[in-house]
VMD Tcl script that builds the backbone (N, CA, C; Angstrom):
set m [mol new atoms 507]
animate dup $m
set s [atomselect $m all]
$s set {name element resname resid chain x y z} {
  {N N MET 1 A -8.434 22.494 -20.749}
  {CA C MET 1 A -7.672 22.373 -19.652}
  {C C MET 1 A -6.818 21.477 -19.666}
  {N N ASP 2 A -5.504 21.797 -18.723}
  {CA C ASP 2 A -4.548 20.211 -19.493}
  {C C ASP 2 A -4.613 19.233 -19.012}
  {N N ASP 3 A -3.891 17.840 -19.544}
  {CA C ASP 3 A -3.854 16.864 -18.930}
  {C C ASP 3 A -2.775 16.706 -18.004}
  {N N VAL 4 A -2.817 15.986 -17.396}
  {CA C VAL 4 A -1.710 15.748 -15.769}
  {C C VAL 4 A -1.623 14.777 -15.404}
  {N N PHE 5 A -0.536 14.166 -15.365}
  {CA C PHE 5 A -0.502 12.629 -15.484}
  {C C PHE 5 A 0.846 13.205 -13.997}
  {N N VAL 6 A 0.471 12.313 -13.175}
  {CA C VAL 6 A 1.716 11.900 -11.672}
  {C C VAL 6 A 1.595 10.942 -11.111}
  {N N GLU 7 A 2.773 10.879 -11.092}
  {CA C GLU 7 A 3.270 9.520 -10.661}
  {C C GLU 7 A 4.220 9.423 -9.502}
  {N N ARG 8 A 3.790 8.422 -8.214}
  {CA C ARG 8 A 4.704 8.010 -7.110}
  {C C ARG 8 A 4.885 6.377 -6.981}
  {N N LEU 9 A 6.122 6.132 -6.264}
  {CA C LEU 9 A 6.223 4.904 -6.020}
  {C C LEU 9 A 7.085 4.773 -4.602}
  {N N VAL 10 A 6.376 4.512 -3.444}
  {CA C VAL 10 A 6.517 4.459 -2.283}
  {C C VAL 10 A 7.009 2.709 -1.601}
  {N N ALA 11 A 7.889 2.507 -1.429}
  {CA C ALA 11 A 8.447 1.678 -0.419}
  {C C ALA 11 A 7.813 0.849 0.633}
  {N N ARG 12 A 6.986 -0.072 1.455}
  {CA C ARG 12 A 6.726 -0.149 2.521}
  {C C ARG 12 A 7.510 -1.224 3.317}
  {N N LYS 13 A 7.438 0.503 4.387}
  {CA C LYS 13 A 8.999 -0.271 5.819}
  {C C LYS 13 A 8.178 -1.537 6.364}
  {N N MET 14 A 9.732 -2.373 6.258}
  {CA C MET 14 A 8.892 -3.474 7.190}
  {C C MET 14 A 9.372 -3.219 8.408}
  {N N GLY 15 A 7.840 -3.891 9.271}
  {CA C GLY 15 A 7.741 -3.570 10.529}
  {C C GLY 15 A 7.715 -5.000 11.072}
  {N N PRO 16 A 6.596 -5.224 12.290}
  {CA C PRO 16 A 7.430 -6.642 12.751}
  {C C PRO 16 A 6.147 -7.079 12.206}
  {N N LYS 17 A 5.267 -7.091 11.732}
  {CA C LYS 17 A 4.601 -8.213 11.106}
  {C C LYS 17 A 4.873 -8.716 9.950}
  {N N GLU 18 A 5.424 -8.020 9.342}
  {CA C GLU 18 A 6.756 -8.389 8.191}
  {C C GLU 18 A 7.770 -9.557 8.844}
  {N N MET 19 A 8.694 -8.980 9.483}
  {CA C MET 19 A 9.385 -9.922 9.975}
  {C C MET 19 A 9.069 -10.541 10.509}
  {N N GLY 20 A 7.636 -10.761 11.573}
  {CA C GLY 20 A 7.529 -12.600 11.002}
  {C C GLY 20 A 7.073 -13.063 10.372}
  {N N ILE 21 A 5.896 -12.598 9.176}
  {CA C ILE 21 A 6.164 -13.635 8.163}
  {C C ILE 21 A 7.105 -13.993 7.668}
  {N N LYS 22 A 8.460 -13.548 7.807}
  {CA C LYS 22 A 9.714 -14.030 7.117}
  {C C LYS 22 A 9.732 -14.866 7.561}
  {N N ALA 23 A 9.974 -14.575 9.088}
  {CA C ALA 23 A 10.839 -15.553 9.982}
  {C C ALA 23 A 9.907 -17.199 9.856}
  {N N LEU 24 A 8.544 -16.885 9.515}
  {CA C LEU 24 A 7.710 -18.272 9.465}
  {C C LEU 24 A 7.947 -19.154 8.113}
  {N N ILE 25 A 8.151 -17.772 7.171}
  {CA C ILE 25 A 8.281 -19.074 5.623}
  {C C ILE 25 A 9.789 -19.723 6.274}
  {N N ALA 26 A 10.888 -19.116 6.633}
  {CA C ALA 26 A 11.925 -19.695 6.556}
  {C C ALA 26 A 12.325 -20.423 7.723}
  {N N LEU 27 A 11.525 -20.370 8.429}
  {CA C LEU 27 A 11.550 -22.277 9.996}
  {C C LEU 27 A 10.175 -22.625 8.849}
  {N N ALA 28 A 9.526 -22.166 8.057}
  {CA C ALA 28 A 8.492 -23.614 7.052}
  {C C ALA 28 A 8.871 -24.179 6.425}
  {N N ALA 29 A 10.433 -23.497 5.581}
  {CA C ALA 29 A 11.006 -24.145 4.678}
  {C C ALA 29 A 11.903 -25.529 5.398}
  {N N VAL 30 A 12.842 -24.574 6.737}
  {CA C VAL 30 A 13.771 -25.758 7.365}
  {C C VAL 30 A 12.692 -26.683 7.427}
  {N N VAL 31 A 12.251 -26.927 8.488}
  {CA C VAL 31 A 11.501 -28.120 8.614}
  {C C VAL 31 A 11.254 -28.835 7.914}
  {N N LEU 32 A 11.198 -28.520 6.614}
  {CA C LEU 32 A 10.274 -28.724 5.287}
  {C C LEU 32 A 11.735 -30.099 4.956}
  {N N ILE 33 A 12.362 -28.983 5.055}
  {CA C ILE 33 A 13.928 -29.855 4.182}
  {C C ILE 33 A 14.304 -30.955 5.345}
  {N N PHE 34 A 13.654 -30.481 6.692}
  {CA C PHE 34 A 14.680 -31.655 7.554}
  {C C PHE 34 A 13.731 -32.821 7.587}
  {N N VAL 35 A 12.457 -32.824 7.552}
  {CA C VAL 35 A 11.264 -34.155 7.540}
  {C C VAL 35 A 11.230 -34.786 5.914}
  {N N SER 36 A 12.068 -33.876 5.061}
  {CA C SER 36 A 11.957 -34.803 3.432}
  {C C SER 36 A 13.019 -35.802 3.882}
  {N N GLY 37 A 14.128 -35.627 4.893}
  {CA C GLY 37 A 15.022 -36.388 4.494}
  {C C GLY 37 A 14.599 -38.162 5.359}
  {N N THR 38 A 13.480 -38.324 6.105}
  {CA C THR 38 A 12.743 -39.446 6.101}
  {C C THR 38 A 12.309 -39.864 5.055}
  {N N LEU 39 A 11.915 -38.969 3.861}
  {CA C LEU 39 A 10.947 -39.326 2.589}
  {C C LEU 39 A 11.771 -40.268 1.948}
  {N N GLY 40 A 13.295 -40.758 1.969}
  {CA C GLY 40 A 14.206 -41.495 1.018}
  {C C GLY 40 A 14.847 -40.845 -0.080}
  {N N ALA 41 A 15.531 -41.771 -0.499}
  {CA C ALA 41 A 16.479 -40.638 -1.697}
  {C C ALA 41 A 15.996 -40.205 -2.642}
  {N N PHE 42 A 14.922 -40.685 -3.143}
  {CA C PHE 42 A 13.670 -40.139 -4.146}
  {C C PHE 42 A 13.657 -39.236 -4.141}
  {N N LEU 43 A 12.826 -38.886 -2.766}
  {CA C LEU 43 A 11.898 -37.716 -2.569}
  {C C LEU 43 A 12.411 -36.776 -1.236}
  {N N MET 44 A 13.663 -36.895 -0.972}
  {CA C MET 44 A 14.885 -35.553 -0.751}
  {C C MET 44 A 14.672 -34.364 -1.190}
  {N N PRO 45 A 15.375 -35.034 -2.163}
  {CA C PRO 45 A 15.906 -33.725 -3.161}
  {C C PRO 45 A 14.404 -32.821 -3.596}
  {N N LEU 46 A 13.275 -33.910 -3.885}
  {CA C LEU 46 A 12.413 -33.134 -4.704}
  {C C LEU 46 A 11.478 -32.236 -3.827}
  {N N VAL 47 A 11.266 -32.386 -2.523}
  {CA C VAL 47 A 10.356 -31.844 -1.486}
  {C C VAL 47 A 11.723 -31.139 -0.976}
  {N N ALA 48 A 13.277 -31.294 -0.909}
  {CA C ALA 48 A 13.836 -29.505 -0.513}
  {C C ALA 48 A 13.878 -29.083 -1.595}
  {N N ALA 49 A 13.929 -29.271 -2.528}
  {CA C ALA 49 A 14.038 -28.376 -4.016}
  {C C ALA 49 A 12.944 -27.517 -4.059}
  {N N VAL 50 A 11.521 -27.629 -3.359}
  {CA C VAL 50 A 10.320 -27.445 -3.671}
  {C C VAL 50 A 10.084 -26.408 -2.554}
  {N N ALA 51 A 10.576 -26.807 -1.366}
  {CA C ALA 51 A 10.405 -25.701 -0.016}
  {C C ALA 51 A 11.595 -25.398 -0.085}
  {N N LEU 52 A 12.826 -24.458 -0.913}
  {CA C LEU 52 A 13.630 -23.914 -1.116}
  {C C LEU 52 A 13.432 -22.161 -2.017}
  {N N VAL 53 A 12.248 -23.347 -2.763}
  {CA C VAL 53 A 11.708 -22.390 -3.730}
  {C C VAL 53 A 10.574 -22.088 -3.675}
  {N N GLY 54 A 9.934 -22.650 -3.193}
  {CA C GLY 54 A 8.410 -21.901 -2.626}
  {C C GLY 54 A 8.718 -21.179 -1.389}
  {N N GLY 55 A 9.428 -21.108 -0.066}
  {CA C GLY 55 A 10.092 -20.298 0.218}
  {C C GLY 55 A 10.949 -18.876 0.166}
  {N N TRP 56 A 11.393 -19.077 -1.403}
  {CA C TRP 56 A 11.956 -17.932 -1.576}
  {C C TRP 56 A 10.971 -16.718 -2.485}
  {N N TYR 57 A 9.837 -17.305 -2.734}
  {CA C TYR 57 A 8.873 -17.113 -4.050}
  {C C TYR 57 A 8.033 -16.342 -3.121}
  {N N LEU 58 A 7.609 -16.739 -1.809}
  {CA C LEU 58 A 6.623 -16.583 -0.494}
  {C C LEU 58 A 7.643 -15.325 -0.246}
  {N N TRP 59 A 8.969 -14.901 0.060}
  {CA C TRP 59 A 9.795 -14.141 0.346}
  {C C TRP 59 A 9.914 -12.834 0.307}
  {N N VAL 60 A 9.989 -12.883 -1.399}
  {CA C VAL 60 A 10.069 -12.298 -2.105}
  {C C VAL 60 A 8.647 -11.303 -2.103}
  {N N LEU 61 A 7.416 -11.792 -1.790}
  {CA C LEU 61 A 6.103 -10.947 -2.324}
  {C C LEU 61 A 6.322 -10.629 -0.809}
  {N N THR 62 A 6.702 -10.863 0.303}
  {CA C THR 62 A 6.507 -10.027 1.437}
  {C C THR 62 A 6.661 -8.176 0.897}
  {N N ASN 63 A 7.848 -8.150 0.461}
  {CA C ASN 63 A 8.272 -7.353 -0.169}
  {C C ASN 63 A 7.233 -6.935 -0.678}
  {N N MET 64 A 6.254 -4.744 -0.049}
  {CA C MET 64 A 5.641 -4.273 -0.949}
  {C C MET 64 A 6.037 -3.058 -0.766}
  {N N GLU 65 A 5.634 -2.737 -2.724}
  {CA C GLU 65 A 5.381 -1.266 -3.233}
  {C C GLU 65 A 4.134 -0.622 -3.269}
  {N N TYR 66 A 3.845 0.955 -2.892}
  {CA C TYR 66 A 2.710 1.252 -3.547}
  {C C TYR 66 A 3.129 2.428 -4.402}
  {N N GLU 67 A 2.290 2.263 -5.799}
  {CA C GLU 67 A 1.929 3.223 -6.832}
  {C C GLU 67 A 1.016 3.624 -6.617}
  {N N TYR 68 A 0.945 5.503 -6.143}
  {CA C TYR 68 A 0.226 6.322 -6.555}
  {C C TYR 68 A -0.135 6.943 -8.240}
  {N N SER 69 A -0.899 7.097 -8.738}
  {CA C SER 69 A -1.044 7.522 -9.741}
  {C C SER 69 A -2.011 8.786 -10.133}
  {N N LEU 70 A -1.703 9.857 -10.497}
  {CA C LEU 70 A -3.339 10.737 -10.716}
  {C C LEU 70 A -3.451 10.979 -12.437}
  {N N SER 71 A -3.617 10.979 -12.737}
  {CA C SER 71 A -4.268 11.150 -14.173}
  {C C SER 71 A -5.545 11.999 -15.014}
  {N N ASN 72 A -5.867 13.459 -14.540}
  {CA C ASN 72 A -6.994 14.249 -15.324}
  {C C ASN 72 A -8.221 13.511 -14.079}
  {N N GLY 73 A -7.385 13.750 -12.679}
  {CA C GLY 73 A -8.297 13.782 -11.759}
  {C C GLY 73 A -8.461 12.737 -11.046}
  {N N ASP 74 A -8.054 11.611 -11.652}
  {CA C ASP 74 A -8.522 10.289 -11.141}
  {C C ASP 74 A -7.535 9.652 -10.589}
  {N N LEU 75 A -7.444 9.282 -9.527}
  {CA C LEU 75 A -6.314 8.491 -8.816}
  {C C LEU 75 A -6.633 6.720 -8.334}
  {N N THR 76 A -5.636 6.626 -9.004}
  {CA C THR 76 A -5.428 5.386 -8.330}
  {C C THR 76 A -4.255 4.203 -7.677}
  {N N VAL 77 A -4.273 3.904 -6.958}
  {CA C VAL 77 A -2.853 3.207 -6.220}
  {C C VAL 77 A -3.097 1.703 -6.050}
  {N N ASP 78 A -1.785 0.910 -6.536}
  {CA C ASP 78 A -2.139 -0.527 -6.540}
  {C C ASP 78 A -0.403 -0.900 -5.704}
  {N N ALA 79 A -1.000 -1.499 -5.053}
  {CA C ALA 79 A -0.064 -2.509 -4.360}
  {C C ALA 79 A 0.509 -3.313 -5.772}
  {N N ILE 80 A 2.321 -3.331 -5.347}
  {CA C ILE 80 A 2.956 -4.527 -6.059}
  {C C ILE 80 A 3.380 -5.107 -4.928}
  {N N TYR 81 A 3.295 -6.703 -4.654}
  {CA C TYR 81 A 4.266 -7.193 -4.486}
  {C C TYR 81 A 5.690 -8.059 -4.799}
  {N N GLY 82 A 6.235 -7.535 -4.102}
  {CA C GLY 82 A 8.175 -8.834 -5.214}
  {C C GLY 82 A 8.091 -7.911 -6.184}
  {N N GLN 83 A 8.034 -6.766 -6.587}
  {CA C GLN 83 A 8.215 -6.366 -8.061}
  {C C GLN 83 A 7.246 -6.970 -9.768}
  {N N ARG 84 A 6.695 -7.902 -8.736}
  {CA C ARG 84 A 5.688 -9.137 -9.652}
  {C C ARG 84 A 4.300 -8.846 -9.608}
  {N N ARG 85 A 3.743 -8.670 -8.757}
  {CA C ARG 85 A 2.325 -8.769 -8.614}
  {C C ARG 85 A 2.114 -7.136 -8.091}
  {N N ARG 86 A 0.425 -7.249 -9.180}
  {CA C ARG 86 A 0.000 -5.546 -9.014}
  {C C ARG 86 A -1.435 -5.928 -8.306}
  {N N LYS 87 A -2.230 -5.828 -7.548}
  {CA C LYS 87 A -3.488 -5.715 -6.984}
  {C C LYS 87 A -3.362 -3.823 -6.877}
  {N N ASN 88 A -4.597 -3.436 -7.525}
  {CA C ASN 88 A -5.485 -2.557 -7.817}
  {C C ASN 88 A -6.415 -1.912 -6.470}
  {N N ARG 89 A -5.748 -1.003 -5.620}
  {CA C ARG 89 A -6.426 -1.359 -3.811}
  {C C ARG 89 A -7.380 0.056 -4.246}
  {N N LEU 90 A -6.769 1.287 -4.499}
  {CA C LEU 90 A -8.612 2.096 -5.218}
  {C C LEU 90 A -7.851 3.050 -6.355}
  {N N GLU 91 A -9.340 3.460 -6.953}
  {CA C GLU 91 A -9.568 3.727 -8.137}
  {C C GLU 91 A -10.338 4.969 -7.985}
  {N N VAL 92 A -10.781 6.157 -8.301}
  {CA C VAL 92 A -11.771 7.377 -7.713}
  {C C VAL 92 A -11.291 7.984 -8.257}
  {N N ASN 93 A -12.707 9.126 -8.826}
  {CA C ASN 93 A -12.326 10.499 -9.581}
  {C C ASN 93 A -12.416 11.658 -8.719}
  {N N LEU 94 A -11.360 12.271 -7.926}
  {CA C LEU 94 A -11.413 12.776 -7.270}
  {C C LEU 94 A -12.679 14.501 -7.349}
  {N N ARG 95 A -12.253 14.464 -8.442}
  {CA C ARG 95 A -13.536 15.797 -8.699}
  {C C ARG 95 A -14.718 15.508 -8.300}
  {N N GLU 96 A -15.380 14.217 -8.862}
  {CA C GLU 96 A -16.516 13.995 -7.920}
  {C C GLU 96 A -16.253 13.689 -6.238}
  {N N ARG 97 A -15.491 12.224 -6.230}
  {CA C ARG 97 A -15.928 12.282 -4.681}
  {C C ARG 97 A -14.862 13.025 -3.876}
  {N N LEU 98 A -14.147 13.216 -3.558}
  {CA C LEU 98 A -13.205 14.015 -3.207}
  {C C LEU 98 A -13.929 14.949 -1.700}
  {N N GLU 99 A -14.003 14.956 -0.294}
  {CA C GLU 99 A -14.262 15.609 0.110}
  {C C GLU 99 A -13.434 16.782 1.345}
  {N N LEU 100 A -12.455 15.980 0.780}
  {CA C LEU 100 A -11.106 17.285 2.258}
  {C C LEU 100 A -10.197 16.171 1.621}
  {N N MET 101 A -9.205 17.313 1.501}
  {CA C MET 101 A -7.274 16.037 1.211}
  {C C MET 101 A -6.708 16.691 2.388}
  {N N ALA 102 A -5.832 16.467 3.602}
  {CA C ALA 102 A -5.170 17.476 4.243}
  {C C ALA 102 A -3.925 16.795 4.447}
  {N N PRO 103 A -3.381 17.838 5.283}
  {CA C PRO 103 A -1.917 16.540 5.913}
  {C C PRO 103 A -2.024 15.769 7.224}
  {N N LEU 104 A -1.625 14.953 7.878}
  {CA C LEU 104 A -1.885 13.563 8.785}
  {C C LEU 104 A -1.771 14.783 10.190}
  {N N SER 105 A -2.215 15.687 10.993}
  {CA C SER 105 A -1.798 16.129 11.720}
  {C C SER 105 A -2.744 16.502 13.146}
  {N N PRO 106 A -2.473 17.139 14.377}
  {CA C PRO 106 A -3.776 16.920 15.225}
  {C C PRO 106 A -4.396 18.440 14.787}
  {N N ARG 107 A -4.155 19.180 13.477}
  {CA C ARG 107 A -5.330 19.980 13.590}
  {C C ARG 107 A -6.241 19.531 12.684}
  {N N TYR 108 A -6.537 18.443 11.611}
  {CA C TYR 108 A -7.233 18.303 11.236}
  {C C TYR 108 A -7.843 17.271 12.236}
  {N N GLN 109 A -7.670 16.817 13.466}
  {CA C GLN 109 A -7.920 15.917 13.883}
  {C C GLN 109 A -9.965 15.921 14.356}
  {N N SER 110 A -10.891 16.650 14.624}
  {CA C SER 110 A -11.457 16.841 14.001}
  {C C SER 110 A -12.512 15.782 12.316}
  {N N GLU 111 A -11.580 16.412 11.515}
  {CA C GLU 111 A -12.422 15.836 10.472}
  {C C GLU 111 A -11.494 13.753 10.146}
  {N N LEU 112 A -9.791 13.758 11.077}
  {CA C LEU 112 A -10.252 12.120 11.115}
  {C C LEU 112 A -10.499 11.697 11.987}
  {N N SER 113 A -11.234 12.320 13.000}
  {CA C SER 113 A -12.683 11.487 13.956}
  {C C SER 113 A -13.758 11.429 13.189}
  {N N ARG 114 A -13.568 11.529 12.445}
  {CA C ARG 114 A -15.166 11.274 11.102}
  {C C ARG 114 A -15.214 9.530 11.184}
  {N N ALA 115 A -16.340 9.495 11.797}
  {CA C ALA 115 A -16.884 7.577 10.843}
  {C C ALA 115 A -16.831 7.572 9.681}
  {N N CYS 116 A -15.838 6.288 9.542}
  {CA C CYS 116 A -15.796 5.457 8.193}
  {C C CYS 116 A -16.037 4.647 8.253}
  {N N VAL 117 A -16.795 4.506 6.766}
  {CA C VAL 117 A -16.585 3.208 6.300}
  {C C VAL 117 A -15.811 2.097 6.555}
  {N N ARG 118 A -14.661 2.317 5.654}
  {CA C ARG 118 A -13.737 1.771 5.274}
  {C C ARG 118 A -11.870 2.866 5.011}
  {N N VAL 119 A -11.281 2.528 5.712}
  {CA C VAL 119 A -9.718 2.848 6.165}
  {C C VAL 119 A -8.829 2.556 5.374}
  {N N LEU 120 A -8.473 3.435 4.354}
  {CA C LEU 120 A -7.576 2.404 3.782}
  {C C LEU 120 A -5.726 3.329 4.253}
  {N N ASP 121 A -4.630 2.249 4.539}
  {CA C ASP 121 A -3.417 2.985 5.019}
  {C C ASP 121 A -2.603 2.342 4.034}
  {N N VAL 122 A -2.102 2.740 2.955}
  {CA C VAL 122 A -0.540 3.328 1.955}
  {C C VAL 122 A 0.198 4.125 1.966}
  {N N ALA 123 A 0.665 4.620 2.965}
  {CA C ALA 123 A 1.648 4.607 3.843}
  {C C ALA 123 A 3.108 3.764 3.134}
  {N N SER 124 A 4.358 4.180 3.724}
  {CA C SER 124 A 4.635 3.881 3.851}
  {C C SER 124 A 5.377 2.682 5.356}
  {N N ALA 125 A 5.125 3.521 5.958}
  {CA C ALA 125 A 5.157 2.859 7.125}
  {C C ALA 125 A 4.057 3.787 8.534}
  {N N PRO 126 A 3.498 3.320 9.314}
  {CA C PRO 126 A 2.447 4.271 10.259}
  {C C PRO 126 A 3.055 5.175 11.042}
  {N N ASN 127 A 4.407 5.623 10.975}
  {CA C ASN 127 A 4.896 7.193 11.832}
  {C C ASN 127 A 6.006 7.637 10.481}
  {N N ALA 128 A 5.378 7.258 9.640}
  {CA C ALA 128 A 6.943 8.077 8.561}
  {C C ALA 128 A 6.521 9.720 8.702}
  {N N ASP 129 A 6.763 10.230 7.972}
  {CA C ASP 129 A 6.871 11.594 8.103}
  {C C ASP 129 A 5.972 12.824 6.964}
  {N N ASN 130 A 5.622 12.402 6.219}
  {CA C ASN 130 A 5.110 13.301 5.434}
  {C C ASN 130 A 3.524 12.590 4.508}
  {N N ARG 131 A 2.886 12.248 5.859}
  {CA C ARG 131 A 1.290 11.447 5.355}
  {C C ARG 131 A 0.130 12.250 6.010}
  {N N TRP 132 A -0.170 12.240 4.380}
  {CA C TRP 132 A -1.728 13.307 4.611}
  {C C TRP 132 A -3.163 11.843 4.261}
  {N N PHE 133 A -4.205 12.380 4.483}
  {CA C PHE 133 A -5.324 12.204 4.318}
  {C C PHE 133 A -6.422 12.078 3.598}
  {N N LEU 134 A -7.389 11.165 2.391}
  {CA C LEU 134 A -8.290 11.779 2.254}
  {C C LEU 134 A -9.505 11.267 2.152}
  {N N LEU 135 A -10.708 11.953 2.496}
  {CA C LEU 135 A -12.051 11.619 2.769}
  {C C LEU 135 A -12.658 11.706 1.334}
  {N N LEU 136 A -13.099 10.302 1.139}
  {CA C LEU 136 A -13.697 10.319 -0.374}
  {C C LEU 136 A -15.867 9.702 0.051}
  {N N ARG 137 A -15.689 10.731 -0.294}
  {CA C ARG 137 A -17.798 10.305 -0.598}
  {C C ARG 137 A -17.895 9.044 -1.786}
  {N N GLY 138 A -18.576 7.961 -0.707}
  {CA C GLY 138 A -19.063 6.496 -1.741}
  {C C GLY 138 A -20.583 6.266 -1.682}
  {N N GLU 139 A -20.642 5.503 -1.595}
  {CA C GLU 139 A -22.287 5.576 -2.293}
  {C C GLU 139 A -22.661 4.304 0.280}
  {N N ASN 140 A -21.740 3.774 -0.024}
  {CA C ASN 140 A -21.917 3.051 1.942}
  {C C ASN 140 A -22.015 4.609 2.817}
  {N N GLY 141 A -20.993 5.241 2.435}
  {CA C GLY 141 A -20.144 6.118 3.450}
  {C C GLY 141 A -18.886 6.247 2.976}
  {N N LEU 142 A -18.320 7.312 3.668}
  {CA C LEU 142 A -16.145 8.050 3.815}
  {C C LEU 142 A -15.945 7.113 3.497}
  {N N THR 143 A -14.620 7.007 2.932}
  {CA C THR 143 A -13.653 5.732 2.909}
  {C C THR 143 A -12.393 6.930 2.993}
  {N N ARG 144 A -11.798 7.191 4.201}
  {CA C ARG 144 A -10.314 7.540 4.592}
  {C C ARG 144 A -8.979 6.471 3.994}
  {N N VAL 145 A -8.344 7.729 3.183}
  {CA C VAL 145 A -7.061 6.796 2.447}
  {C C VAL 145 A -5.713 7.520 3.361}
  {N N ILE 146 A -5.071 7.463 4.053}
  {CA C ILE 146 A -3.627 7.468 3.483}
  {C C ILE 146 A -2.929 7.063 3.186}
  {N N PHE 147 A -1.884 8.278 2.759}
  {CA C PHE 147 A -0.758 7.585 1.802}
  {C C PHE 147 A -0.109 9.599 1.692}
  {N N GLU 148 A 0.727 8.865 0.949}
  {CA C GLU 148 A 2.251 9.247 0.761}
  {C C GLU 148 A 2.448 10.681 -0.340}
  {N N PRO 149 A 1.858 11.814 -0.349}
  {CA C PRO 149 A 2.501 11.849 -1.677}
  {C C PRO 149 A 3.461 13.124 -1.332}
  {N N ASP 150 A 4.006 13.438 -2.572}
  {CA C ASP 150 A 5.372 14.721 -2.854}
  {C C ASP 150 A 4.314 15.616 -3.361}
  {N N GLN 151 A 4.825 16.975 -3.368}
  {CA C GLN 151 A 4.258 18.407 -3.636}
  {C C GLN 151 A 3.488 17.829 -4.921}
  {N N ARG 152 A 4.649 17.467 -5.983}
  {CA C ARG 152 A 3.702 17.873 -7.463}
  {C C ARG 152 A 3.155 17.001 -7.233}
  {N N MET 153 A 2.403 16.216 -6.358}
  {CA C MET 153 A 1.056 15.360 -6.732}
  {C C MET 153 A -0.049 16.370 -5.658}
  {N N VAL 154 A 0.488 16.551 -4.244}
  {CA C VAL 154 A -0.381 17.674 -4.017}
  {C C VAL 154 A -0.729 18.945 -5.025}
  {N N ASP 155 A 0.496 19.310 -5.776}
  {CA C ASP 155 A -0.086 20.322 -6.619}
  {C C ASP 155 A -1.174 20.217 -7.645}
  {N N ALA 156 A -0.692 19.259 -7.651}
  {CA C ALA 156 A -1.508 18.191 -9.174}
  {C C ALA 156 A -3.285 17.827 -8.375}
  {N N ILE 157 A -3.048 17.384 -7.126}
  {CA C ILE 157 A -4.595 17.056 -7.052}
  {C C ILE 157 A -5.321 18.459 -6.516}
  {N N ARG 158 A -4.183 19.317 -6.114}
  {CA C ARG 158 A -5.215 20.834 -5.587}
  {C C ARG 158 A -6.142 21.521 -7.393}
  {N N ARG 159 A -5.061 21.277 -8.735}
  {CA C ARG 159 A -5.335 22.233 -9.834}
  {C C ARG 159 A -7.301 21.340 -10.030}
  {N N CYS 160 A -6.810 19.720 -9.635}
  {CA C CYS 160 A -8.363 18.603 -9.614}
  {C C CYS 160 A -9.788 19.290 -8.669}
  {N N ALA 161 A -9.201 19.596 -7.223}
  {CA C ALA 161 A -10.330 20.242 -6.430}
  {C C ALA 161 A -9.660 21.332 -6.058}
  {N N PRO 162 A -9.448 22.616 -6.102}
  {CA C PRO 162 A -8.978 23.889 -5.535}
  {C C PRO 162 A -9.359 24.135 -4.347}
  {N N SER 163 A -10.558 23.673 -3.698}
  {CA C SER 163 A -11.571 24.218 -2.354}
  {C C SER 163 A -11.755 22.730 -1.450}
  {N N LYS 164 A -11.273 21.874 -2.124}
  {CA C LYS 164 A -10.924 21.249 -1.208}
  {C C LYS 164 A -9.470 20.474 -0.238}
  {N N VAL 165 A -8.598 20.929 -1.057}
  {CA C VAL 165 A -6.912 20.765 -0.434}
  {C C VAL 165 A -6.462 21.223 0.282}
  {N N GLN 166 A -6.369 20.922 1.798}
  {CA C GLN 166 A -5.808 21.943 3.127}
  {C C GLN 166 A -4.164 21.368 2.684}
  {N N THR 167 A -3.787 22.745 2.978}
  {CA C THR 167 A -2.045 22.198 2.678}
  {C C THR 167 A -1.482 23.074 4.140}
  {N N GLU 168 A -1.616 23.390 5.220}
  {CA C GLU 168 A -1.335 23.700 5.712}
  {C C GLU 168 A -1.296 22.946 7.138}
  {N N TRP 169 A -0.015 22.843 8.235}
  {CA C TRP 169 A 0.164 21.390 8.729}
  {C C TRP 169 A -0.819 22.156 10.320}
}
mol reanalyze $m
mol bondsrecalc $m
mol representation Tube
mol addrep $m
């Protein structure tokens, strides 16, 4: 059997929630700088510097990307915050646990309406064009993963579990 490795990086688009978080970070930094003016000549520059550096650090962390890696039937999804911190969101062997993979379209509404214990949305935006879903069997029930694979990844997953991948929109 051939070794398969496919990787895709998807940048999360900013929505209202992310914009609100960034606005709160900026507002908190500005308030801290103004409040530091009442602390005296020694503490004011220190608090202002901490507010600016902390605000910048939090601002950068709100930029998020998702990395999908498929290696010999094992799918790994990581969230990357500010191009610095990585958090594993999903690690699954598709040959053992994949029940269905299909495009997110009205044609598969009955499969999408199935009760799931966990729903993991790792797509760039809720209304992105090329979204697919995975239904994964788990110990506690089904998990639904919504993601944006490219054609190479779809083909590689089809090679891992050919009867489980539906490609018709």
